[in-house]
C-alpha positions in Angstrom: 35.0 17.0 41.4 36.9 13.7 41.4 36.1 10.1 42.2 36.8 9.6 45.8 38.0 6.0 45.2 41.2 7.4 43.7 42.4 9.6 46.6 42.2 9.5 50.4 39.5 11.9 51.7 39.1 13.9 54.9 36.2 16.0 56.3 35.8 19.4 54.7 36.0 20.9 58.2 39.7 20.2 58.3 40.5 22.6 55.5 37.6 25.0 55.3 37.2 26.0 58.9 40.0 28.3 60.3 40.9 26.0 63.2 44.7 26.4 63.1 47.2 28.9 61.8 48.0 26.8 58.6 44.4 26.7 57.6 43.9 30.4 58.5 46.8 31.3 56.2 45.6 29.1 53.4 42.1 30.7 53.6 43.6 34.2 53.8 45.6 33.6 50.6 43.2 31.4 48.6 39.9 31.5 50.4 38.0 33.4 47.8 38.9 31.1 45.0 38.6 27.9 47.0 35.3 28.7 48.7 33.7 30.0 45.5 34.7 26.8 43.6 33.4 24.7 46.5 30.1 26.5 46.4 29.8 26.1 42.7 30.6 22.4 42.9 28.0 21.9 45.7 25.4 23.4 43.4 26.4 21.2 40.5 26.4 18.1 42.7 23.0 19.0 44.0 21.6 19.4 40.5 23.2 16.1 39.4 21.7 14.4 42.5 25.1 13.4 43.8 25.4 12.2 47.4 28.7 13.9 48.0 31.3 16.3 46.7 35.0 15.4 46.6 37.4 18.2 45.8 41.2 18.4 45.8 41.6 22.0 47.0 45.4 22.2 46.9 47.9 20.0 44.9 50.2 19.7 47.9 47.6 18.2 50.2 47.6 14.5 50.8 43.8 14.3 51.0 40.9 15.6 49.1 38.0 17.1 51.1 34.7 15.2 51.3 31.4 17.1 51.6 28.4 14.8 52.1 25.0 16.0 50.9 23.8 16.6 54.5 26.5 19.3 54.9 25.9 21.2 51.7 24.0 24.0 53.4 26.5 24.2 56.3 29.4 24.6 53.8 27.5 27.2 51.8 27.0 29.1 55.1 30.8 29.0 55.6 31.3 30.5 52.2 28.6 33.1 52.8 30.2 34.1 56.1 33.6 34.4 54.4 32.3 36.5 51.5 30.3 38.7 53.8 33.5 39.4 55.9 35.3 40.2 52.6 32.4 42.5 51.6 31.9 40.6 48.3 28.2 40.9 48.2 27.9 39.7 44.6 29.1 36.3 45.7 26.8 36.4 48.8 23.8 36.9 46.5 24.9 34.0 44.4 25.5 31.7 47.4 22.1 32.6 48.8 20.6 31.7 45.4 22.3 28.3 45.6 20.9 27.8 49.1 17.4 28.7 48.0 17.8 26.3 45.1 18.7 23.4 47.4 16.3 24.3 50.2 13.3 24.6 47.8 14.4 21.5 45.9 14.3 23.5 42.7 14.5 21.4 39.5 16.7 21.8 36.5 15.7 24.4 34.1 14.0 26.7 36.6 15.7 30.0 37.1 17.4 30.2 40.5 17.7 33.9 40.7 14.1 34.9 40.1 13.0 34.7 43.7 16.0 36.7 44.9 15.4 39.3 42.2 11.7 39.6 43.3 12.8 40.0 47.0 15.4 42.6 46.2 13.3 44.7 43.8 
C-alpha cells in the first residue's frame, strides 16, 4: 500500500473489472497475483482501520487504484469470482474468511478461520 498523495489514483473498477480487452488480457496474465495481493491488502487495511487502500498494480500504469472502505466487500467478491472460475478453492476459502472477518467486525487477535473450519467440518 502506498500514500495516495504521491501518485494519481483512479477507481479500482478501471483495472480490476474486465471491461475492455486490455484489462481482460492483464487479468488473464496477472489476475491471480494481483487479485490475491489486493485481497490481502484489503484485509490488512481493515485490521489497521484504514479508510481506503491505494495500490500500484503495474509499474507501467500512470495511476494507482483506489479502493475505499465501502467497496472492500465488493472487491473481495470480484476476487472470489475470479478464483472460483480458476477453480482455486484454497484462495476462495481464504477470501471468504476475510469477508467474514470484515462483516462480523472481528477484532485483532481473534482467529479468522475458526468459523469457516466449524462450518466445513
